[in-house]
C-alpha positions in Angstrom: -9.1 9.6 3.4 -5.8 8.7 5.1 -2.6 8.0 3.1 0.2 6.2 4.8 3.5 4.4 4.2 6.3 2.9 6.3 9.2 0.6 6.6 7.5 -2.1 4.5 7.7 0.3 1.5 3.9 0.1 0.8 1.8 3.2 0.0 -1.8 2.7 1.2 -4.9 4.9 0.9 -7.7 4.2 3.5 -11.2 5.5 2.6 -13.2 5.7 5.8 -16.5 6.6 4.0 -16.3 3.5 1.7 -13.7 1.1 3.2 -14.0 -1.3 0.2 -12.4 1.5 -1.9 -9.2 1.5 0.2 -6.2 0.2 -1.6 -2.4 -0.3 -1.8 -1.3 2.0 -4.6 2.3 0.9 -4.6 4.3 -2.0 -3.1 2.5 -5.2 -4.0 4.9 -7.8 -5.3 4.4 -9.8 -8.5 1.8 -12.5 -7.9 0.7 -11.0 -4.6 -3.1 -10.6 -4.3 -4.5 -7.2 -3.2 -5.8 -7.0 0.3 -9.5 -6.6 1.2 -10.8 -3.9 3.4 -13.8 -3.6 5.7 -15.1 -1.5 8.5 -15.0 -2.8 12.1 -15.6 -1.4 15.5 -13.2 -1.9 18.4 -13.8 -0.4 21.8 -16.4 2.0 20.3 -14.0 3.2 17.6 -14.8 2.6 13.9 -11.7 1.3 12.0 -10.9 0.4 8.4 -9.4 -3.0 8.6 -7.0 -4.5 6.0 -7.0 -8.2 5.5 -4.2 -9.9 3.5 -4.0 -13.5 2.4 -1.2 -15.4 4.0 2.0 -15.2 1.9 2.5 -18.1 -0.4 5.6 -20.2 -0.2 7.5 -22.0 -2.9 6.1 -25.3 -1.7 2.5 -23.9 -2.1 3.2 -22.7 -5.6 3.9 -24.6 -8.8 5.7 -21.5 -10.2 8.4 -20.4 -7.6 9.5 -17.5 -9.9 6.3 -15.7 -8.8 7.7 -15.6 -5.2 10.7 -13.5 -6.1 10.4 -9.8 -5.3 10.3 -7.6 -8.3 10.6 -3.8 -8.3 9.3 -1.4 -10.8 10.3 2.3 -11.0 7.0 3.2 -9.4 7.8 1.5 -6.0 9.9 2.8 -3.2 13.0 0.8 -2.4 13.5 2.3 1.1 11.1 2.9 4.0 8.5 5.6 3.3 9.0 8.6 5.6 6.4 11.1 4.4 3.2 11.4 2.5 1.1 14.4 1.6 -2.0 15.0 -0.6 -2.0 18.2 -2.7 -5.2 19.6 -4.3 -3.7 22.5 -6.3 -3.1 22.8 -9.2 -4.4 19.2 -9.5 -4.9 16.4 -7.1 -1.6 14.7 -6.4 -0.1 12.4 -3.7 3.6 13.0 -3.0 5.6 10.3 -1.0 9.2 10.4 0.1 11.5 7.6 1.3 14.5 7.5 3.6 16.8 7.1 0.6 15.8 10.5 -0.7 13.5 9.3 -3.4 10.3 11.3 -4.0 7.4 9.9 -5.9 4.5 11.9 -7.3 1.2 10.0 -7.9 -1.7 11.2 -10.0 
């Protein structure tokens, strides 16, 4: 398993053993469909590849309010700078952002 985050404020978990179980655990916007994942080989290296649908535009959607970004308290509001998985005393994922926010995921 690989956990990552970055400037787009999205926390991802990549499962190399079962790519279809990879997921975005924080950062999807309202109305945004989750990406799909598959295994691919490039230059002899096996990769987990994320595929996202093209973003919708207001002209594509009969409800433009779905296009507005909405934040919940669970999402980071600044670029994610660190992520670590802890196993003890229970499995946890801890992420930190450049604004000093630290999030703990169960």
